[in-house]
Structure formats: structure tokens, C-alpha cells
C-alpha positions in Angstrom: 76.9 88.3 141.4 78.7 91.4 142.6 77.2 94.9 142.6 79.5 95.9 139.7 79.5 92.9 137.5 81.3 94.6 134.6 84.2 95.9 136.5 87.3 94.2 135.1 85.6 93.1 131.9 86.6 94.3 128.5 84.6 96.7 126.2 84.4 93.8 123.8 82.7 91.7 126.4 80.2 94.5 127.1 79.4 94.8 123.3 79.0 91.1 123.0 76.6 91.1 125.9 74.6 93.9 124.4 74.6 92.3 121.0 76.6 95.0 119.2 80.0 93.5 118.8 79.6 92.3 115.2 78.3 95.6 114.0 81.0 97.6 115.7 83.7 95.3 114.4 82.3 95.5 110.9 82.3 99.4 111.0 85.8 99.4 112.4 87.2 97.1 109.8 85.5 99.1 107.0 87.0 102.3 108.3 90.5 100.8 108.4 90.1 99.4 104.9 88.8 102.7 103.6 91.7 104.6 105.1 94.3 102.1 103.9 92.9 102.1 100.4 92.8 105.9 100.3 96.5 106.0 101.4 97.5 103.4 98.8 95.7 105.4 96.1 97.5 108.6 97.2 100.9 106.9 97.3 100.4 105.3 93.8 98.9 108.5 92.3 95.6 106.7 91.4 92.5 108.8 91.1 89.0 107.7 92.0 88.1 107.6 88.3 91.1 105.4 87.6 90.3 103.0 90.4 86.7 102.9 89.2 88.0 101.9 85.7 90.2 99.2 87.3 87.2 97.8 89.2 84.9 98.0 86.2 82.5 100.1 88.2 81.4 103.7 88.7 83.1 106.5 90.6 80.1 106.6 92.9 81.0 103.0 94.1 84.6 104.1 94.7 83.3 107.1 96.7 81.3 104.6 98.8 84.3 102.3 99.2 86.4 105.3 100.5 83.7 106.6 102.8 84.6 105.3 106.3 81.0 105.8 107.5 79.4 103.7 104.7 79.3 100.2 106.2 76.7 98.8 103.7 79.3 97.7 101.0 79.7 94.0 100.3 82.9 92.1 100.9 83.0 91.5 97.2 83.2 95.2 96.4 85.9 95.8 99.1 87.9 92.8 97.7 87.6 94.2 94.1 88.9 97.5 95.3 91.8 96.0 97.1 92.7 93.8 94.2 92.5 96.8 91.8 95.1 98.5 93.9 97.3 95.3 94.0 
């Protein structure tokens, strides 16, 4: 092995070796979805309350969906939000 074994490897390889790739990927995907959903809402003139009604949930859940740093949401919740926006 060379003295600098990670030279030339990708950041993804590094994260995979350290065991953090799945978590980082999940956070990144959540952030992208939250930003896209927020943009779609803005373009369509849909409020958080209106989206909550479409999803049959509370505005608090919509706030969590739109919070890029909240990575605890389930795929089901994210899918319902996306479907509610078409």
C-alpha cells in the first residue's frame, strides 16, 4: 500500500470506507426534495396549509417536509407530499 492510499479516490469512496455514505446520501436527497417541493409550491401558489390539506396531515408535518435539515421523515411522507403537488 502506498503512503497516501486515498489519493485519486473519490469522496464517495472515502465515505463508504468510513461507513457514512448512506447517511450523507439520504441527507442530500432530502435536501433536494425539500428545495424542489418548496419551489413547486411557490410556482403553483400553494401554501403550507393547502399542502397539508392535500396530504391529509398537519402543517407541522409540511414544515418538516420542507426543512432540508430534517432527515427523519419517512419515504411515505415524502411521497405523499410529492403526489399532493402532482
